[in-house]
C-alpha positions as CSV (number, residue, x, y, z in Angstrom):
1,M,2.5,22.8,34.8
2,L,5.3,20.5,33.8
3,E,7.1,21.2,30.5
4,N,10.2,19.7,28.7
5,K,11.0,17.4,31.6
6,K,12.0,13.8,31.1
7,F,10.3,11.0,32.7
8,S,10.9,7.3,32.8
9,V,8.4,4.7,32.0
10,G,7.9,3.9,35.6
11,S,7.5,7.5,36.6
12,I,4.1,8.2,38.3
13,A,4.2,11.8,36.9
14,A,4.3,10.6,33.2
15,H,1.9,12.8,31.3
16,P,1.8,15.1,28.2
17,A,3.9,18.1,28.6
18,G,1.9,21.3,28.8
19,R,-1.1,19.8,30.6
20,S,-1.8,20.3,34.4
21,F,-2.7,17.4,36.5
22,S,-2.8,16.9,40.2
23,P,-0.8,13.9,41.5
24,L,-4.1,12.0,41.8
25,D,-5.3,12.8,38.3
26,V,-1.9,11.7,37.0
27,K,-2.1,8.5,38.9
28,L,-5.6,7.6,37.7
29,N,-4.7,8.4,34.1
30,L,-1.9,5.8,34.0
31,G,-2.7,2.7,32.0
32,P,-1.2,-0.7,32.3
33,E,1.8,0.5,30.3
34,D,2.5,2.9,33.2
35,L,2.1,5.8,30.8
36,S,-0.7,8.3,30.4
37,P,-3.1,7.7,27.4
38,A,-1.6,10.6,25.6
39,Y,2.0,9.2,25.9
40,V,0.9,5.8,24.9
41,R,-0.5,7.4,21.7
42,K,2.9,8.9,21.0
43,V,4.7,5.7,21.6
44,V,2.4,3.8,19.3
45,R,2.6,6.3,16.6
46,H,6.5,6.4,16.6
47,G,6.6,2.5,16.9
48,G,4.4,2.2,13.9
49,K,6.5,4.5,11.8
50,D,10.1,3.8,12.6
51,A,12.1,0.9,13.9
52,F,11.5,0.4,17.7
53,G,15.0,1.3,18.6
54,E,14.9,4.5,16.5
55,A,11.4,5.3,17.9
56,S,12.8,5.0,21.4
57,E,15.6,7.5,20.6
58,D,13.0,9.9,18.9
59,L,10.7,9.7,21.9
60,K,13.4,10.7,24.3
61,E,14.8,13.4,22.1
62,D,11.5,15.0,20.9
63,V,8.9,14.2,23.6
64,G,11.1,13.6,26.6
65,I,9.8,9.9,27.3
66,E,12.4,7.4,28.3
67,V,11.0,4.1,26.8
68,N,13.4,1.5,25.5
69,G,13.0,-0.2,22.2
70,K,11.6,-3.4,23.7
71,Q,8.9,-1.5,25.5
72,V,8.1,0.5,22.4
73,Q,7.7,-2.8,20.7
74,R,5.4,-4.3,23.4
75,I,3.1,-1.2,23.6
76,T,2.9,-0.8,19.8
77,E,2.1,-4.4,19.2
78,R,-0.3,-4.6,22.1
79,V,-2.3,-1.6,20.7
80,G,-2.0,-2.8,17.2
81,G,-3.3,-6.2,18.2
82,E,-6.4,-4.5,19.6
83,W,-6.9,-2.6,16.3
84,V,-6.6,-6.1,14.5
85,V,-9.6,-7.3,16.6
86,A,-11.5,-4.1,15.7
87,R,-10.9,-4.7,11.9
88,D,-11.8,-8.3,12.2
89,E,-15.0,-7.5,14.0
90,A,-16.0,-5.0,11.2
91,V,-15.3,-7.7,8.5
92,E,-17.3,-10.2,10.4
93,L,-20.3,-7.9,10.5
94,F,-19.9,-7.1,6.9
95,K,-20.1,-10.8,6.0
96,Q,-23.3,-11.0,7.9
97,D,-24.8,-7.8,6.4
98,K,-24.9,-6.2,9.8
99,L,-22.1,-3.5,9.4
100,P,-23.5,0.1,9.5
101,R,-22.1,2.6,7.0
102,L,-19.4,4.8,8.4
103,Y,-20.4,8.0,6.5
104,S,-23.6,9.4,5.0
105,H,-21.8,11.2,2.2
106,I,-21.6,9.4,-1.2
107,P,-18.5,10.4,-3.3
108,E,-18.8,11.0,-7.0
109,V,-15.8,8.8,-7.9
110,G,-14.6,5.8,-5.9
111,V,-11.5,3.7,-6.6
112,A,-10.1,0.7,-5.0
113,M,-6.5,-0.6,-5.5
114,M,-4.4,-3.4,-4.3
115,D,-0.8,-4.7,-4.3
116,G,1.6,-6.7,-2.4
117,G,4.9,-6.1,-0.6
118,R,7.7,-8.2,1.0
119,V,8.6,-8.9,4.7
120,L,10.9,-11.4,6.4
121,I,9.0,-13.7,8.8
122,R,10.8,-15.8,11.5
123,A,9.6,-18.7,13.4
124,S,8.1,-17.7,16.8
125,A,8.4,-20.7,19.0
126,E,12.1,-21.5,18.6
127,G,13.5,-19.4,21.4
128,P,15.9,-16.4,21.2
129,G,17.4,-15.6,17.8
130,V,16.3,-15.8,14.2
131,H,14.9,-19.2,13.2
132,A,13.6,-20.3,9.8
133,P,13.3,-16.9,8.2
134,E,11.4,-16.6,4.9
135,W,10.0,-13.9,2.8
136,K,6.2,-13.4,2.9
137,E,3.9,-11.0,1.1
138,P,1.8,-8.7,2.9
139,K,-1.2,-7.3,1.1
140,Y,-2.1,-3.7,0.9
141,G,-5.3,-2.0,-0.3
142,C,-5.9,1.7,-1.1
143,C,-9.4,3.2,-1.3
144,L,-9.8,6.6,-2.8
145,S,-12.5,9.2,-3.3
146,L,-11.6,11.4,-6.3
147,D,-12.5,14.8,-7.7
148,S,-12.4,14.3,-11.5
149,K,-14.4,15.2,-14.6
150,Q,-16.2,13.0,-17.0
151,S,-15.8,13.8,-20.6
152,N,-17.5,12.8,-24.0
153,V,-14.0,12.8,-25.7
154,D,-10.6,11.5,-24.6
155,P,-9.2,14.2,-22.5
156,Q,-5.6,13.0,-23.1
157,P,-5.3,11.3,-26.5
158,E,-1.5,11.6,-26.4
159,P,0.7,9.4,-24.1
160,P,2.6,11.4,-21.4
161,A,5.9,12.7,-22.5
162,T,7.6,10.6,-19.9
163,F,6.4,7.4,-21.6
164,L,8.2,8.6,-24.8
165,D,11.4,9.9,-23.2
166,P,14.3,7.4,-24.2
167,V,16.3,8.7,-21.2
168,R,13.8,8.6,-18.4
169,L,11.7,5.6,-19.5
170,P,14.4,2.9,-18.7
171,K,14.5,4.2,-15.1
172,I,10.8,3.8,-14.9
173,V,10.9,0.3,-16.2
174,K,13.7,-0.6,-13.8
175,E,11.7,0.7,-10.8
176,V,8.5,-1.0,-11.8
177,S,10.4,-4.3,-12.4
178,N,12.1,-4.1,-9.1
179,R,8.8,-3.6,-7.4
180,S,7.3,-6.4,-9.2
181,C,9.9,-9.2,-8.9
182,K,10.3,-11.4,-5.9
183,T,13.6,-10.0,-4.5
184,S,15.3,-10.9,-1.2
185,G,16.3,-7.4,-0.4
186,P,15.1,-3.8,-0.9
187,A,15.0,-2.4,-4.4
188,A,17.8,-0.4,-5.7
189,R,17.3,3.3,-5.4
190,T,17.9,5.7,-8.3
191,T,19.3,9.1,-7.8
192,K,17.7,11.9,-9.6
193,K,18.2,15.7,-9.5
194,P,15.4,17.3,-7.3
195,A,12.9,19.6,-9.0
196,S,12.8,23.3,-8.2
197,S,10.0,24.5,-6.0
198,A,8.5,26.2,-8.9
199,T,8.5,23.1,-11.1
200,R,6.9,21.0,-8.3
201,K,4.2,23.6,-7.8
202,K,3.5,23.7,-11.5
203,K,3.3,19.9,-11.8
204,K,1.2,19.8,-8.7
205,N,-1.3,22.3,-10.0
206,L,-1.5,20.5,-13.3
207,R,-2.3,17.2,-11.5
208,R,-5.0,18.9,-9.5
209,K,-6.7,20.2,-12.7
210,K,-7.0,16.7,-13.9
211,T,-7.7,14.6,-10.9
212,Q,-7.6,15.3,-7.1
213,V,-7.6,12.7,-4.4
214,L,-10.1,13.8,-1.8
215,V,-9.6,11.0,0.8
216,R,-7.3,8.1,0.9
217,T,-7.7,5.2,3.3
218,V,-5.6,2.1,3.6
219,V,-5.9,-1.5,4.6
220,A,-3.0,-4.0,5.2
221,T,-2.7,-7.7,6.4
222,M,-0.6,-10.8,6.4
223,C,-3.8,-12.8,5.8
224,G,-4.3,-14.7,2.5
225,A,-6.1,-13.3,-0.5
226,D,-9.5,-14.6,0.6
227,E,-9.6,-12.7,3.8
228,F,-7.9,-9.7,2.3
229,G,-10.6,-9.5,-0.3
230,Y,-13.2,-9.2,2.4
231,M,-11.2,-6.6,4.2
232,L,-10.9,-4.5,1.0
233,A,-14.7,-4.9,0.3
234,T,-15.4,-3.9,4.0
235,E,-13.5,-0.6,3.6
236,V,-15.2,0.2,0.3
237,Y,-18.6,-0.4,2.0
238,L,-17.7,1.6,5.1
239,R,-16.7,4.6,2.9
240,N,-19.8,4.3,0.4
241,L,-17.4,3.9,-2.5
242,D,-19.7,1.1,-3.7
243,L,-22.4,3.7,-4.1
244,A,-20.4,6.1,-6.1
245,R,-21.5,7.0,-9.7
246,R,-18.1,6.1,-11.2
247,K,-16.1,3.3,-9.8
248,G,-12.7,1.8,-10.7
249,Y,-10.6,-1.1,-9.6
250,V,-6.9,-0.7,-10.6
251,C,-4.0,-3.1,-10.2
252,D,-1.4,-5.1,-12.0
253,G,-2.1,-8.3,-13.8
254,M,-1.5,-10.9,-11.1
255,A,-4.4,-13.5,-11.2
256,C,-5.1,-13.2,-7.4
257,N,-6.0,-9.4,-7.9
258,W,-8.6,-10.1,-10.4
259,T,-10.0,-13.0,-8.5
260,I,-10.8,-10.5,-5.8
261,W,-12.4,-8.3,-8.3
262,E,-14.6,-11.1,-9.6
263,E,-15.7,-12.1,-6.1
264,H,-16.2,-8.7,-4.5
265,F,-16.3,-5.8,-7.1
266,R,-17.6,-6.9,-10.4
267,R,-21.3,-7.1,-9.2
268,L,-20.8,-3.5,-7.7
269,G,-20.0,-2.0,-11.1
270,F,-16.3,-1.4,-10.5
271,V,-14.5,-1.0,-13.8
272,P,-11.4,-3.2,-14.0
273,I,-8.3,-1.4,-15.1
274,L,-5.0,-2.9,-15.8
275,D,-2.2,-0.6,-14.4
276,F,-0.7,1.0,-17.4
277,L,2.8,1.2,-16.0
278,H,3.1,-2.6,-15.6
279,L,1.8,-3.0,-19.1
280,L,4.3,-0.4,-20.4
281,T,7.1,-2.4,-18.8
282,Y,6.1,-5.5,-20.6
283,L,5.9,-3.7,-23.9
284,Y,9.3,-2.0,-23.4
285,N,11.0,-5.4,-22.5
286,A,9.4,-7.1,-25.4
287,A,10.4,-4.5,-27.9
288,Q,14.1,-4.9,-26.6
289,A,13.9,-8.6,-26.8
290,V,12.9,-8.6,-30.4
291,G,16.3,-7.0,-31.3
292,G,17.3,-5.1,-34.4
293,G,19.3,-2.2,-33.0
294,T,18.4,0.6,-30.6
295,R,16.4,2.8,-33.0
296,A,14.4,-0.2,-34.3
297,Q,13.8,-1.2,-30.7
298,W,12.5,2.2,-29.7
299,A,10.4,2.6,-32.7
300,R,8.8,-0.8,-32.0
301,Y,8.1,0.1,-28.5
302,E,6.6,3.5,-29.4
303,L,4.3,2.0,-31.8
304,W,3.0,-0.6,-29.3
305,L,2.8,2.0,-26.6
306,R,0.6,4.3,-28.8
307,W,-1.6,1.3,-29.8
308,A,-2.1,0.5,-26.1
309,W,-2.6,4.1,-25.1
310,A,-5.3,4.5,-27.7
311,G,-7.1,1.3,-26.7
312,E,-6.0,-0.7,-29.8
313,R,-5.3,-3.7,-27.7
314,E,-6.0,-6.2,-30.4
315,K,-3.1,-4.8,-32.4
316,V,-0.8,-5.0,-29.4
317,W,-1.8,-8.6,-28.8
318,A,-1.3,-9.6,-32.3
319,A,2.2,-7.9,-32.6
320,L,3.3,-9.7,-29.4
321,Q,1.9,-13.0,-30.6
322,S,3.8,-12.7,-33.8
323,A,7.0,-11.7,-32.2
324,A,6.8,-14.6,-29.7
325,A,6.0,-17.0,-32.6
326,K,9.1,-15.9,-34.4
327,A,11.4,-16.2,-31.5
328,G,10.1,-19.8,-30.7
329,V,8.9,-21.5,-27.6
330,P,11.2,-21.1,-24.7
331,P,12.6,-24.3,-23.2
332,K,11.6,-25.1,-19.6
333,N,14.9,-24.3,-18.1
334,A,15.3,-20.9,-20.1
335,P,16.3,-18.0,-17.7
336,E,14.0,-15.1,-17.3
337,H,16.2,-12.7,-19.4
338,D,15.9,-15.1,-22.4
339,A,14.3,-13.2,-25.3
340,R,11.8,-16.0,-25.9
341,V,10.7,-16.0,-22.2
342,I,10.3,-12.2,-22.4
343,L,8.2,-12.4,-25.5
344,A,6.1,-15.3,-24.4
345,D,5.4,-13.6,-21.0
346,A,4.4,-10.3,-22.7
347,A,2.0,-11.9,-25.1
348,R,0.5,-13.9,-22.3
349,Y,0.1,-10.9,-20.0
350,V,-1.7,-8.9,-22.6
351,E,-3.9,-11.8,-23.6
352,N,-5.0,-12.4,-20.0
353,N,-5.7,-8.6,-19.5
354,L,-7.3,-7.6,-22.9
355,T,-10.6,-6.7,-21.2
356,R,-8.9,-4.3,-18.8
357,M,-6.9,-2.3,-21.4
358,D,-9.7,0.2,-22.7
359,Y,-7.8,3.2,-21.5
360,P,-9.6,5.9,-23.6
361,R,-12.7,4.8,-22.0
362,Y,-11.2,5.0,-18.4
363,R,-9.9,8.5,-19.2
364,K,-13.4,9.7,-20.4
365,L,-14.9,8.5,-17.1
366,G,-12.2,10.3,-15.1
367,L,-10.9,7.1,-13.7
368,P,-7.2,6.5,-13.1
369,Y,-5.1,4.3,-15.4
370,S,-2.2,3.9,-13.0
371,S,-1.9,2.4,-9.6
372,A,0.7,4.9,-8.4
373,P,-1.4,5.7,-5.2
374,I,-1.1,2.1,-4.0
375,E,2.6,1.9,-5.1
376,S,3.2,5.0,-2.9
377,V,1.5,3.3,0.1
378,V,3.5,0.1,-0.5
379,K,6.7,2.1,-0.3
380,Q,5.6,3.7,3.0
381,F,4.9,0.3,4.5
382,N,8.2,-1.1,3.1
383,R,10.2,1.7,4.8
384,R,8.8,0.4,8.2
385,I,8.7,-3.4,7.9
386,K,10.9,-4.4,4.9
387,G,14.6,-5.1,5.3
388,T,17.2,-7.8,5.2
389,E,17.8,-7.3,8.9
390,K,14.2,-7.1,10.0
391,F,12.8,-10.4,11.1
392,W,9.2,-10.4,12.2
393,V,6.9,-12.7,14.1
394,K,3.7,-13.0,12.1
395,S,1.4,-11.6,14.8
396,G,3.8,-8.8,15.5
397,V,4.0,-7.5,12.0
398,E,0.2,-7.8,11.7
399,A,-0.3,-5.5,14.6
400,V,2.3,-2.9,13.3
401,L,0.6,-3.0,9.8
402,Q,-2.6,-2.0,11.5
403,V,-1.0,0.9,13.3
404,R,0.7,2.1,10.0
405,A,-2.5,1.6,8.0
406,A,-4.4,3.8,10.6
407,Y,-2.1,6.7,10.4
408,L,-1.7,6.5,6.6
409,S,-5.5,6.8,6.2
410,Q,-6.8,10.3,5.9
411,D,-10.3,9.9,7.4
412,G,-9.4,10.3,11.1
413,R,-9.1,6.6,11.5
414,A,-6.5,6.6,14.2
415,E,-8.6,9.1,16.3
416,R,-11.5,6.9,16.1
417,L,-9.6,3.7,17.2
418,W,-8.1,5.6,20.1
419,A,-11.6,6.6,21.1
420,R,-12.6,3.0,21.5
421,P,-12.4,1.6,25.0
422,R,-9.3,-0.5,25.5
423,P,-9.4,-3.9,27.0
424,H,-8.6,-4.2,30.8
425,Y,-5.1,-5.7,31.5
426,R,-3.5,-6.8,34.7
427,A,-1.1,-4.0,35.9
428,V,1.1,-5.9,38.4
429,G,3.7,-8.7,38.4
430,R,5.2,-10.5,35.5
431,N,1.9,-10.6,33.7
432,R,1.2,-6.9,34.0
433,L,0.2,-6.7,30.3
434,A,-1.8,-10.0,30.3
435,L,-5.4,-9.6,29.1
436,V,-7.8,-10.1,31.9
437,A,-10.2,-13.2,31.2
């Protein structure tokens, strides 16, 4: 038995520490990457979670595998590319109504969410170096089964205290605004005092009493909205979320999000829900834009917030329309921080989403009013692929997205993908990782 011994990528004895193999067994277990399947899995998992160079260092320190960053990249993208093919095959079968269900269990509550991120893409056919870099938007989906209770009365008629905290609220608004805007770099981080373990435990228990996430699965792609819509619908179908008794579709107010709902989820009975945090941000900024001093601004925001929370959306819309009319129509060249622009945008946002703002009804159904789960997923993807010094080829980032999505999913997805037979590659010469025709 070999333990805690370091092997290079070319070593014939590369195999998981703690397992016994004869030399012949080890040799036969090696794949085209010159690593045993168990070690390939470790390389891919690290490559999908950390930068390739960092993954190389971690593999050497923690596992004892000496694989340089470039090799980690090739192996991760190779396997991720195989998982892209598996995903696309499932989507194609779904389009043809030939896709079998993945599970027999039907959840009580099913929820689909979606959002976008940011990643720097470079031209791939221009030789070494970074050429023609530009920011692109990967699309992320989050599918949840929930344990929540249905009620005949509103279980939370009062807004959360955080939404009425004049100290904490500006930080929330800033964070949501940073996530929503098209920035060229990572969002600024805010520093906050860590909660004690007792406080964290208490908050966790309170959350569990209200709504508990049972299983979360994730989809991600660099494809356009049309294909992404099919990917998200395929995931919902595989997990039987379309058969759940109570179903919700939660996201912000971007038009493409609701086009996907119209095309794939409306007929299935998914209740459309506008993310309350994005709405809150518009209300807060609009209340500030009206002016009148700090107290007046806060009183105005609190009134609008309470109306929105109580489902009195027509009142919110009328108040924003009135404020925008008094401020006047913004000129075409007005900057984003112009009060007229802020008020006009807020009024338009509420008008476009009035039918998705019946929050008392959603709470009675035990459906979420916030897209916090998908926001959390986006953060985890951003930590891997987003950065002003990370430049991706589109096919490479698509492969890494699939690896990251598989390991962020809580249904054993990665295990199932690893259980699939891998394609046969040549294992000699310059094209040792080329797919055999």
